[in-house]
C-alpha positions in Angstrom: 1.8 -2.2 -36.0 0.4 -3.2 -32.3 2.0 -4.0 -29.7 2.1 -6.4 -26.7 1.7 -5.7 -22.9 2.4 -7.5 -20.3 2.4 -6.1 -16.4 2.7 -7.7 -13.1 2.1 -6.9 -9.5 5.0 -7.2 -6.6 5.2 -6.5 -3.0 2.5 -6.8 -0.2 -0.9 -6.9 -1.2 -3.8 -3.9 -0.8 -7.1 -3.5 -1.4 -6.9 -1.5 -3.9 -3.6 -3.0 -6.5 -6.2 -4.8 -8.5 -8.2 -1.4 -9.6 -5.2 -0.1 -11.1 -4.1 -3.5 -12.9 -7.9 -2.7 -14.3 -7.1 0.2 -15.2 -3.7 -1.2 -17.2 -6.2 -3.7 -18.9 -9.1 -1.5 -20.0 -7.1 1.4 -21.1 -4.6 -1.0 -23.4 -7.7 -2.9 -25.1 -9.2 1.0 -25.5 -6.3 1.9 -27.2 -6.7 0.3 -30.7 -2.9 0.7 -30.6 -2.2 -2.4 -28.5 -2.4 -6.4 -29.2 -1.8 -9.0 -26.9 -2.4 -8.4 -22.9 0.1 -10.3 -21.0 0.5 -11.1 -17.3 2.9 -12.1 -15.2 2.1 -14.6 -12.0 4.2 -13.9 -9.3 6.0 -10.9 -10.8 9.1 -10.8 -11.8 10.1 -14.3 -10.8 6.9 -15.8 -12.2 8.4 -13.8 -15.4 11.5 -15.9 -15.2 9.6 -18.5 -15.2 7.4 -17.9 -18.1 4.4 -18.3 -16.3 2.6 -15.6 -18.2 -1.1 -15.8 -18.8 -2.9 -13.7 -21.8 -5.5 -11.2 -19.4 -7.8 -10.8 -22.4 -9.4 -14.2 -21.4 -10.7 -13.3 -18.3 -12.2 -10.0 -19.2 -16.0 -11.2 -21.1 -18.3 -8.8 -19.8 -17.8 -4.9 -19.2 -18.5 -4.6 -15.7 -15.5 -7.2 -15.1 -13.6 -4.2 -14.9 -15.4 -3.4 -11.8 -15.2 -6.7 -10.0 -11.6 -6.9 -10.8 -11.5 -3.6 -9.2 -13.9 -4.5 -6.3 -11.1 -7.4 -5.8 -8.6 -7.8 -3.0 -5.0 -8.7 -2.6 -3.4 -9.3 -5.9 -5.1 -10.9 -8.9 -1.3 -11.9 -10.7 0.1 -13.3 -7.5 3.3 -11.1 -6.2 7.5 -12.0 -5.4 10.0 -10.8 -3.0 12.1 -11.1 -5.5 14.9 -8.1 -6.3 16.5 -8.1 -9.3 20.6 -8.5 -8.7 22.4 -5.8 -10.2 23.6 -6.3 -13.8 25.4 -7.1 -15.9 23.3 -10.6 -14.7 22.3 -13.7 -17.1 18.5 -12.7 -15.8 18.3 -9.8 -17.6 19.0 -10.9 -20.8 16.7 -13.7 -20.0 13.5 -11.3 -19.6 14.5 -9.6 -22.4 14.4 -12.6 -24.6 11.0 -13.1 -22.9 9.8 -10.0 -23.8 10.6 -11.0 -27.5 9.1 -14.0 -28.0 5.6 -12.5 -26.5 6.3 -8.8 -28.8 6.4 -7.1 -25.1 7.0 -3.4 -26.0 4.9 -1.9 -22.3 5.8 -3.3 -19.6 3.9 -2.0 -16.6 5.3 -3.0 -12.7 2.5 -2.8 -10.0 4.4 -2.6 -6.2 6.1 -0.4 -3.9 9.6 0.8 -3.5 11.4 -2.3 -4.8 8.7 -2.8 -7.2 10.2 0.6 -8.6 13.6 -0.6 -8.4 12.4 -3.2 -11.0 11.3 -0.4 -13.6 14.7 1.4 -13.0 16.7 -1.9 -13.6 14.9 -2.9 -16.4 14.2 0.3 -18.3 17.7 1.9 -18.4 18.8 -1.8 -19.7 16.3 -2.2 -22.3 18.0 1.8 -23.1 21.4 0.4 -23.1 20.1 -2.3 -25.6 18.6 -0.2 -27.9 15.1 -1.7 -27.3 12.4 -0.2 -27.4 10.5 -1.8 -24.9 9.2 0.9 -22.9 9.1 0.5 -18.6 6.6 2.7 -16.3 5.6 1.9 -13.0 2.3 2.3 -11.4 2.5 2.7 -7.8 0.8 0.9 -4.6 1.5 0.4 -1.3 -0.4 0.9 2.6 2.4 2.4 4.1 2.2 5.5 1.7 5.7 5.4 1.6 6.6 6.2 -1.7 8.6 9.9 -2.4 7.2 12.2 -5.0 3.2 11.3 -5.5 1.1 13.0 -3.4 -0.7 8.9 -2.2 -0.3 6.1 -3.1 -3.1 3.3 -4.2 -4.3 1.2 -1.5 -3.9 3.7 1.3 -6.4 5.6 1.9 -8.4 1.9 2.1 -6.5 0.8 4.5 -6.4 4.6 6.6 -10.3 4.1 6.0 -10.3 0.4 7.3 -7.9 1.9 10.5 -9.9 4.7 11.6 -12.9 2.8 11.4 -12.0 -0.3 13.8 -11.1 1.5 15.7 -13.9 3.7 16.2 -15.5 0.8 16.7 -13.3 -0.4 19.1 -14.3 2.9 21.6 -17.9 2.2 21.0 -17.2 -1.3 22.8 -15.0 -1.0 25.4 -16.8 2.5 26.7 -19.7 0.1 27.8 -18.1 -0.7 31.5 -17.3 1.4 34.0 -13.6 0.9 34.3 -10.4 2.7 33.1 -8.7 0.0 30.4 -6.2 0.7 28.0 -6.3 -0.8 24.8 -3.1 -0.1 22.3 -3.6 -0.9 18.5 -1.1 -1.9 16.7 -0.4 -0.5 13.0 1.5 -1.4 10.0 4.1 0.8 9.3 8.1 -0.1 9.7 9.6 3.5 9.0 7.0 5.4 7.6 3.6 6.3 10.0 1.8 7.2 7.8 -1.3 4.4 8.2 -0.9 4.9 12.2 -1.5 8.8 11.5 -5.1 7.5 10.0 -5.9 6.5 13.4 -7.2 10.0 13.9 -10.1 10.3 12.1 -11.6 7.6 14.7 -12.5 10.8 17.0 -14.9 11.5 14.4 -16.5 9.4 16.7 -17.5 11.4 19.6 -15.3 9.5 22.1 -11.6 10.9 21.3 -9.8 8.4 20.8 -7.3 7.1 20.1 -6.2 9.5 22.3 -2.5 9.1 21.9 -0.6 7.9 18.3 2.4 6.9 18.4 4.8 6.9 15.0 8.5 6.0 13.5 9.5 9.2 13.0 9.5 10.4 16.3 11.8 8.5 19.1 9.9 6.2 21.8 10.7 7.4 25.4 8.7 3.9 27.9 9.4 6.1 31.0 6.9 9.0 29.7 4.4 6.8 27.8 4.1 5.2 31.1 3.9 8.9 32.8 1.2 9.8 30.4 -1.2 6.6 30.2 -1.2 7.0 34.0 -2.4 10.0 33.7 -5.1 9.6 31.7 -6.5 6.3 34.2 -6.6 9.3 36.8 -9.8 11.1 34.9 -11.4 8.8 31.8 -12.7 5.2 31.3 -10.3 4.3 28.6 -7.4 4.4 26.6 -6.6 4.0 22.9 -3.3 4.3 22.2 -2.6 3.4 18.0 1.0 2.5 17.8 3.4 1.8 14.3 5.0 -1.6 14.3 8.3 0.8 13.5 8.3 2.9 16.3 11.9 2.9 18.1 13.7 4.6 20.6 16.3 7.1 20.9 18.6 5.2 20.0 16.8 4.5 16.8 16.3 0.6 17.2 13.4 -0.8 16.7 11.5 -1.8 20.5 10.5 -4.9 18.8 12.9 -5.6 16.1 14.8 -8.8 19.1 15.1 -11.3 16.8 13.2 -10.0 14.1 13.4 -11.9 10.9 14.5 -10.3 7.4 12.4 -10.3 4.2 14.1 -10.5 0.8 15.4 -7.7 0.3 16.8 -7.0 3.6 14.1 -6.0 5.7 13.2 -6.2 9.6 10.2 -8.4 9.3 8.9 -6.3 12.4 6.2 -7.6 14.9 5.2 -7.8 18.6 5.1 -4.2 19.0 1.4 -4.2 20.9 2.1 -6.8 22.9 5.3 -5.1 23.7 3.6 -2.0 25.8 0.7 -3.7 26.9 3.1 -5.7 28.7 4.7 -2.2 29.6 1.7 -1.0 31.2 0.9 -3.9 33.1 4.5 -4.1 34.9 4.7 -0.6 35.3 0.8 0.2 36.3 -1.2 -3.0 36.8 -4.3 -2.1 35.0 -6.6 -3.8 32.8 -5.2 -3.7 29.2 -5.0 -6.2 25.6 -2.9 -5.0 22.8 -4.7 -5.9 18.9 -3.1 -6.1 16.1 -4.9 -5.5 12.9 -2.4 -7.6 10.3 -3.5 -8.3 7.2 -7.2 -7.4 8.2 -5.9 -3.4 6.9 -4.9 -4.4 3.6 -7.5 -6.7 2.9 -10.8 -5.2 3.8 -12.4 -4.6 0.6 -16.0 -4.6 2.1 -15.1 -1.3 3.5 -12.5 0.2 0.4 -12.1 4.1 0.0 -14.7 5.1 -3.2 -11.4 7.8 -3.7 -8.9 5.1 -3.6 -10.5 2.5 -5.7 -11.5 5.6 -8.5 -8.1 6.7 -8.2 -6.2 3.5 -8.5 -8.2 2.5 -11.2 -7.4 6.3 -12.8 -3.2 5.6 -12.2 -3.3 2.6 -13.9 -4.5 3.7 -16.7 -2.8 6.9 -17.0 0.6 4.7 -17.1 -0.7 3.4 -20.3 -1.5 6.1 -22.1 2.7 7.7 -20.9 3.5 4.7 -21.7 1.8 4.6 -24.9 3.2 8.3 -25.9 6.7 7.1 -25.2 7.5 7.3 -21.4 9.6 4.8 -20.5 11.7 4.5 -16.9 8.9 7.1 -15.3 6.0 6.0 -11.9 2.9 7.8 -12.8 1.8 10.0 -9.9 -0.8 12.1 -8.2 -0.4 15.9 -7.7 -2.5 17.0 -5.2 -4.1 20.5 -6.7 -6.5 21.2 -3.7 -7.8 19.6 -0.2 -11.5 21.1 -0.4 -12.4 20.7 -3.4 -10.0 17.8 -3.1 -8.7 17.3 -6.3 -5.5 16.1 -8.0 -3.9 15.6 -11.5 -2.2 12.4 -12.8 1.4 13.1 -13.9 4.8 10.7 -14.5 8.2 11.3 -12.7 11.7 9.8 -13.6 11.4 6.3 -11.9 15.1 7.1 -10.2 13.1 9.8 -8.0 11.4 7.2 -6.4 12.9 3.7 -6.1 14.9 2.6 -3.2 13.3 5.6 -1.4 11.1 6.3 1.3 8.6 9.6 2.5 8.4 9.4 5.4 5.9 12.0 8.0 7.0 15.8 8.1 8.4 16.6 10.9 5.6 19.3 11.8 2.7 17.8 11.5 3.7 15.4 14.4 2.4 16.9 17.6 4.2 16.6 20.9 5.4 13.2 19.8 2.0 11.3 20.7 -0.2 13.4 18.1 -0.9 14.4 14.6 -1.5 18.3 13.5 -4.4 19.6 11.9 -2.7 19.6 8.8 -2.1 15.6 9.3 -6.1 15.4 9.0 -6.4 17.7 6.0 -4.2 15.9 4.2 -6.5 12.6 4.7 -10.1 13.1 5.0 -9.9 13.1 1.3 -7.6 9.5 1.2 -10.9 8.5 3.1 -14.1 9.5 1.6 -16.8 7.1 -0.2 -17.4 3.9 -0.8 -16.4 2.1 -3.0 -18.8 -0.8 -5.0 -18.8 -4.6 -4.1 -20.1 -7.9 -5.3 -21.7 -10.2 -3.4 -23.4 -14.1 -4.1 -25.8 -14.9 -1.3 -24.9 -12.4 1.0 -21.0 -13.2 1.0 -17.7 -11.4 -1.6 -18.2 -12.1 -4.5 -14.4 -12.2 -6.5 -13.4 -12.1 -10.3 -10.7 -14.7 -10.2 -8.2 -14.4 -13.5 -8.4 -17.3 -16.0 -4.3 -18.6 -15.1 -3.7 -20.7 -17.7 -0.5 -20.6 -18.4 0.1 -19.4 -22.6 2.9 -20.9 -24.7 4.8 -18.9 -27.8 
């Protein structure tokens, strides 16, 4: 007897998350073991409101999978809803909904907090003796999920950051005067994205000259001394800085008055502006700060071919794992080699990654303001290639899902 599938997305959007969704849908269709394929709008929060759609209705042609994979953001919408600890009525409500819709396979595409949802639900279903398999599909531009070598979404964001900084360096090098550009990159506690700025040096201008990550304590006096040193022998200095850099006491330099999100995480912003003002006040030279903001996670026109292909495949792998009886696991990448670049797909127990963060190894950080050759070797394969994209009339064309709510 065929079982039904339900899939949701949660957390922050990425360029690659819909590729994983496309992989889940396609493998479910191919398997011959799946009946209906449902999507929950706005994650678990939408599920509790029975905001459920039929995903088969949106896939009419073979290339619709590729069009969905090339669509940025989150086709099913997201949420910042954290399941309360059991026992709680939400668990019984979810179980009742799953029974109503004949759900036997549950997939949740997201990051650290989303994996907690998979952990809680899989444990609850086991405790109730229910054969509902729950599998997490990794996603986050921050690349901070442990156990897996990397996460879908990171490679494309890294490619955008490196490419944009290279373009900034060329643009700002045309004037015969010293100037500083501070580029603020997303990353609260893990500096993987900011570290990817190192790849911009391939453009030949040496930028960014300074890279500051949350894993290394930030010293304002040392920073100003380094900037002053560059001003004596260079025309351009580009600084790549994580939004989450901290001082020696472990405090975010931009945390004053910051708000918090639904998971209690500090909503950081203003690190670039902080450094800009610091340079102005101490040195008085020409300086400006730039914050890529959501552009770094939404730039499908510059997506990594490796990233989109792997995001698709890991969605398919999650379905295969669930159909083979696995539950309470997250799909993973295991790197086999850098040259040639090879990965294996696997799974790990969900408790090994839920609510946990992977930070940059200390020996991959150089002098608190640069990254090592090992980091560069790790990054290069993840930004390789250009992903397919679709256009109509010279502008991007996306696949938008039919969001008609299904009643049971």
